[in-house]
C-alpha positions as CSV (number, residue, x, y, z in Angstrom):
1,M,7.4,7.8,-19.8
2,K,4.3,5.9,-20.7
3,I,3.3,4.2,-17.5
4,L,0.6,1.6,-17.2
5,I,-0.8,1.7,-13.3
6,T,-2.9,-1.5,-12.4
7,G,-5.3,-0.5,-9.9
8,G,-4.8,3.0,-11.0
9,T,-7.9,4.7,-9.7
10,G,-7.8,3.7,-6.2
11,F,-6.4,5.8,-3.1
12,I,-2.8,5.3,-3.9
13,G,-3.0,4.8,-8.0
14,T,-5.0,8.2,-8.3
15,A,-2.5,10.0,-6.1
16,I,0.8,8.6,-8.0
17,A,-1.0,9.3,-11.5
18,S,-1.6,12.8,-10.9
19,V,1.7,13.5,-9.9
20,L,3.4,11.6,-12.9
21,L,0.8,13.4,-15.2
22,E,1.7,17.0,-13.9
23,K,5.3,15.9,-14.8
24,G,4.4,15.3,-18.4
25,H,4.2,11.4,-18.4
26,Y,1.7,9.4,-19.9
27,I,-0.7,7.2,-17.8
28,V,-2.7,4.0,-18.6
29,A,-4.5,2.8,-15.5
30,T,-6.6,-0.2,-15.0
31,G,-9.4,-0.8,-12.5
32,T,-12.6,-3.2,-12.1
33,S,-15.1,-0.4,-11.7
34,P,-16.4,1.8,-14.6
35,R,-14.5,4.6,-15.7
36,P,-13.8,6.9,-12.8
37,D,-14.0,10.7,-12.6
38,S,-10.9,11.0,-9.8
39,V,-8.6,11.9,-12.8
40,S,-9.3,13.5,-16.2
41,H,-6.5,14.4,-18.2
42,D,-5.7,14.1,-21.8
43,R,-2.5,12.1,-21.1
44,F,-4.5,9.7,-19.0
45,R,-6.6,6.4,-20.4
46,F,-8.7,4.2,-18.0
47,I,-9.0,0.3,-19.1
48,Q,-11.7,-1.6,-17.0
49,A,-10.3,-5.0,-16.8
50,D,-10.1,-7.5,-13.8
51,T,-6.3,-8.1,-14.1
52,A,-6.4,-11.1,-12.1
53,R,-7.3,-12.8,-15.5
54,E,-5.3,-12.7,-18.8
55,G,-6.9,-10.3,-21.4
56,P,-6.3,-7.7,-23.9
57,W,-5.3,-5.4,-21.2
58,Q,-2.0,-7.0,-21.1
59,A,-1.3,-5.8,-24.9
60,E,-1.0,-2.4,-23.1
61,L,2.0,-3.8,-21.9
62,E,3.9,-3.9,-24.9
63,D,5.1,-0.5,-25.2
64,V,5.1,1.1,-21.7
65,D,8.3,2.3,-20.3
66,G,7.3,0.6,-16.8
67,V,4.6,-0.2,-14.4
68,I,3.1,0.4,-11.2
69,N,1.3,-2.6,-10.0
70,L,-1.1,-1.7,-7.0
71,A,-3.9,-3.9,-7.7
72,G,-5.6,-5.7,-4.7
73,R,-9.0,-6.1,-2.9
74,S,-9.1,-4.4,0.4
75,I,-8.2,-6.7,3.2
76,M,-10.8,-4.9,5.5
77,G,-13.7,-7.0,5.2
78,R,-15.4,-10.5,6.7
79,W,-12.6,-13.1,5.6
80,T,-14.8,-15.5,4.0
81,K,-13.3,-18.2,2.1
82,R,-14.4,-16.9,-1.2
83,Y,-13.3,-13.1,-0.1
84,K,-9.7,-14.5,0.9
85,K,-9.1,-16.2,-2.4
86,E,-10.2,-12.9,-3.9
87,I,-7.6,-10.9,-1.6
88,Y,-5.0,-13.3,-3.1
89,D,-6.0,-13.7,-6.8
90,S,-6.3,-9.9,-7.1
91,R,-2.6,-9.7,-5.8
92,V,-0.9,-12.9,-7.1
93,L,-2.6,-13.5,-10.2
94,T,-2.5,-9.8,-11.3
95,T,1.3,-9.7,-10.6
96,S,1.8,-13.1,-12.6
97,N,0.1,-11.6,-15.4
98,V,1.9,-8.1,-15.6
99,V,5.3,-10.2,-15.5
100,D,4.2,-12.6,-18.1
101,A,3.4,-9.7,-20.2
102,L,6.2,-7.7,-19.5
103,A,8.6,-10.7,-20.0
104,V,9.1,-9.8,-23.5
105,H,9.7,-6.3,-23.3
106,R,13.3,-5.4,-21.9
107,G,14.5,-2.3,-20.7
108,T,11.3,-1.7,-18.6
109,F,11.0,-1.3,-14.9
110,L,8.2,-2.7,-12.3
111,C,7.3,-1.3,-9.2
112,S,4.7,-3.8,-7.3
113,A,3.2,-3.2,-4.1
114,S,3.5,-5.6,-1.3
115,A,2.6,-4.9,2.4
116,V,4.1,-4.7,6.0
117,G,1.8,-7.8,6.6
118,Y,4.8,-10.0,4.8
119,Y,6.4,-10.0,8.3
120,G,3.1,-11.5,10.8
121,D,2.7,-10.4,14.2
122,R,6.2,-9.7,15.6
123,G,5.7,-8.0,19.0
124,D,8.5,-5.5,19.5
125,D,11.1,-6.5,17.1
126,I,12.5,-4.0,14.5
127,L,11.6,-5.1,11.0
128,T,14.1,-4.0,8.3
129,E,13.9,-5.4,4.7
130,S,16.3,-8.0,5.4
131,E,13.6,-9.8,8.4
132,P,12.0,-13.2,7.2
133,P,8.5,-13.3,6.7
134,G,5.8,-14.2,9.3
135,K,3.6,-17.3,9.3
136,N,0.1,-16.0,9.2
137,Y,-2.5,-15.5,6.3
138,L,-1.4,-12.2,5.6
139,A,2.4,-13.2,5.4
140,Q,1.8,-16.1,3.0
141,V,0.2,-13.8,0.7
142,G,2.9,-11.3,0.7
143,Q,5.3,-13.8,0.2
144,D,3.9,-15.1,-2.9
145,W,3.1,-11.9,-3.9
146,E,6.7,-10.8,-4.0
147,E,7.9,-14.1,-5.2
148,E,5.5,-13.1,-8.7
149,A,7.0,-9.5,-9.0
150,L,10.6,-10.4,-8.5
151,R,10.7,-13.2,-10.9
152,A,10.5,-10.2,-13.6
153,E,14.4,-10.0,-12.8
154,E,14.9,-13.1,-14.6
155,H,14.0,-11.0,-17.7
156,G,16.0,-8.3,-17.3
157,I,13.4,-6.1,-15.9
158,R,14.4,-3.9,-12.8
159,T,12.0,-4.6,-10.1
160,V,11.2,-2.7,-7.2
161,V,8.8,-4.2,-4.2
162,M,7.1,-1.5,-2.1
163,R,5.9,-3.2,1.5
164,F,3.6,-0.6,2.5
165,G,2.7,0.2,5.8
166,I,-0.9,1.8,6.7
167,V,-1.2,4.8,4.4
168,L,-2.6,7.9,5.8
169,G,-3.8,10.7,3.5
170,K,-6.9,12.8,2.4
171,G,-9.8,11.3,0.7
172,G,-9.1,7.7,1.6
173,G,-7.1,5.3,3.7
174,A,-7.2,4.5,7.3
175,L,-8.2,7.9,8.6
176,E,-11.2,8.3,6.3
177,K,-12.4,5.3,8.7
178,M,-11.0,6.3,12.0
179,I,-12.0,10.4,11.9
180,P,-15.7,9.8,11.8
181,A,-15.5,7.6,15.1
182,F,-13.3,10.1,16.7
183,R,-15.5,13.2,15.8
184,M,-18.6,11.5,17.5
185,F,-16.3,10.5,20.8
186,V,-16.4,6.7,20.3
187,G,-12.5,6.7,18.9
188,G,-9.7,5.2,20.7
189,P,-7.3,2.5,21.1
190,L,-7.4,-1.1,19.3
191,G,-7.4,-3.3,22.6
192,D,-4.7,-2.3,24.8
193,G,-3.2,-0.2,21.9
194,S,0.2,-1.6,22.5
195,Q,0.9,-2.8,19.2
196,W,3.2,-1.0,16.7
197,F,1.6,0.9,13.9
198,P,3.4,1.1,10.8
199,W,2.2,4.3,9.1
200,I,3.1,6.6,5.7
201,H,1.4,10.0,4.7
202,L,0.3,9.4,1.3
203,Q,2.7,12.3,0.0
204,D,5.5,10.2,1.2
205,V,4.4,7.4,-0.7
206,V,4.2,9.0,-3.7
207,S,7.6,10.9,-3.4
208,A,9.2,7.4,-2.4
209,C,7.6,5.6,-5.6
210,L,8.8,8.6,-7.9
211,Y,12.4,8.4,-6.1
212,V,12.9,4.8,-6.9
213,I,11.8,5.2,-10.5
214,G,14.2,7.6,-11.1
215,N,17.2,6.2,-9.3
216,Q,17.7,3.4,-11.9
217,H,20.2,1.3,-9.6
218,L,17.5,1.2,-6.6
219,K,16.1,-2.2,-7.3
220,G,14.6,-5.5,-4.5
221,T,12.4,-4.6,-1.6
222,F,11.9,-1.2,0.3
223,N,9.8,-0.8,3.3
224,F,7.4,2.2,2.7
225,C,6.8,3.5,5.8
226,S,7.8,6.5,8.3
227,P,11.1,6.0,10.1
228,N,9.2,6.3,13.2
229,P,6.3,3.8,13.6
230,V,4.2,4.6,16.7
231,R,2.3,2.2,19.2
232,N,-1.5,2.1,18.3
233,R,-2.4,4.1,21.7
234,K,0.1,6.9,20.5
235,L,-1.9,6.8,17.1
236,A,-5.4,7.1,18.8
237,K,-4.0,9.8,21.4
238,T,-2.2,11.9,18.7
239,L,-5.5,12.0,16.7
240,G,-7.8,13.1,19.3
241,R,-5.3,15.9,20.3
242,V,-5.3,17.0,16.7
243,L,-9.3,16.9,16.2
244,G,-9.9,18.3,19.6
245,V,-11.6,15.0,21.3
246,P,-11.0,12.9,23.8
247,A,-9.5,9.7,22.6
248,V,-10.4,7.1,25.7
249,M,-12.7,4.6,24.2
250,P,-10.8,1.3,23.6
251,S,-12.2,-0.6,21.0
252,P,-12.4,-4.3,22.6
253,K,-10.9,-7.6,20.7
254,L,-14.0,-9.2,21.2
255,M,-16.4,-7.0,19.8
256,L,-14.0,-6.7,16.5
257,R,-13.9,-10.0,16.1
258,L,-17.5,-10.7,16.1
259,A,-18.0,-7.8,13.8
260,L,-15.1,-8.8,11.3
261,G,-14.3,-12.1,12.0
262,E,-10.6,-13.5,11.2
263,A,-10.0,-10.2,9.3
264,A,-9.8,-8.4,13.1
265,S,-6.6,-10.0,13.6
266,T,-4.9,-7.8,11.7
267,L,-5.8,-4.8,13.6
268,F,-4.0,-6.4,16.4
269,D,-1.0,-7.7,14.9
270,S,2.4,-5.5,16.1
271,L,4.8,-4.3,13.4
272,R,7.5,-2.2,14.3
273,V,8.7,-1.7,10.4
274,V,11.6,0.7,9.4
275,P,12.4,1.8,6.0
276,E,16.0,1.1,6.2
277,K,17.2,0.7,2.5
278,L,15.0,4.3,1.6
279,L,17.0,6.2,4.4
280,N,20.0,4.3,3.5
281,S,19.6,5.3,-0.2
282,G,19.2,9.0,0.7
283,F,15.4,9.4,0.7
284,S,14.3,12.1,2.6
285,F,10.7,11.9,4.2
286,K,8.5,15.0,4.1
287,Y,6.4,13.9,7.1
288,P,8.6,11.4,9.4
289,E,6.3,12.7,12.7
290,L,3.1,11.3,13.0
291,E,1.3,14.6,14.4
292,D,2.8,16.6,11.6
293,A,1.5,14.1,9.3
294,I,-2.2,14.4,10.9
295,R,-2.2,17.8,11.1
296,Q,-1.8,18.4,7.5
297,I,-4.5,15.7,6.4
298,V,-6.8,17.1,8.9
299,Q,-6.5,20.6,8.6
């Protein structure tokens, strides 16, 4: 197959592209940065483009078998009015542009990213795919993002929306930022650590993505997260134990709010998300338990 991956040179995109290349597929990846050196293969082609804008890159969708839509600016930064617009546009407008270009090409599939932020801050509620959206900024972004993706179904395109939890893996993601702090003995829970933390190992992200692509009867929205979410304090304790360091230095809410502004609220949202539809479809997680996942990544 020939597959286009928006955001294909990021943390998740690189991992998915690498496995697809190993399986003999052709990959076209888009990204806003200059050509990366993370993937080098004769069946890999990179296009530098801002996919939030219409442009020549959309012509690549004329003969693809499918699209994996991962583009989106990081939410971890100070949320100025301008940056919030970039977070929104990089997701929603990119997805709109992808769907518009795919609309005339029947028989393709679209696997489009979303995030568990769709649910908002929900305390101890168990969140399956049938739960309604939340009411905060990221929940609104998620709703609009998913609506644009699901519009592809109107054109006969099989569409899967992947609501990602926090992705843990080597070479990027949340652990890349957390491990240095823990090794300097300043790691610990965020606030009181009671908030639920929906996580998933990068290898399970890749496997689940390939699973939904390969099973053509699957469509709609899927939670991409471990079946065993943990509270933030358990995340800190487990990471400290694996690293062999104490994990008792909490990060006060006030300090994080001073550093990150409005974006700090995402660190304290409680999201007890479970992947009901993946499990019911027969998907098996390689790393369902947090400690096994962290040990594989760290060691």
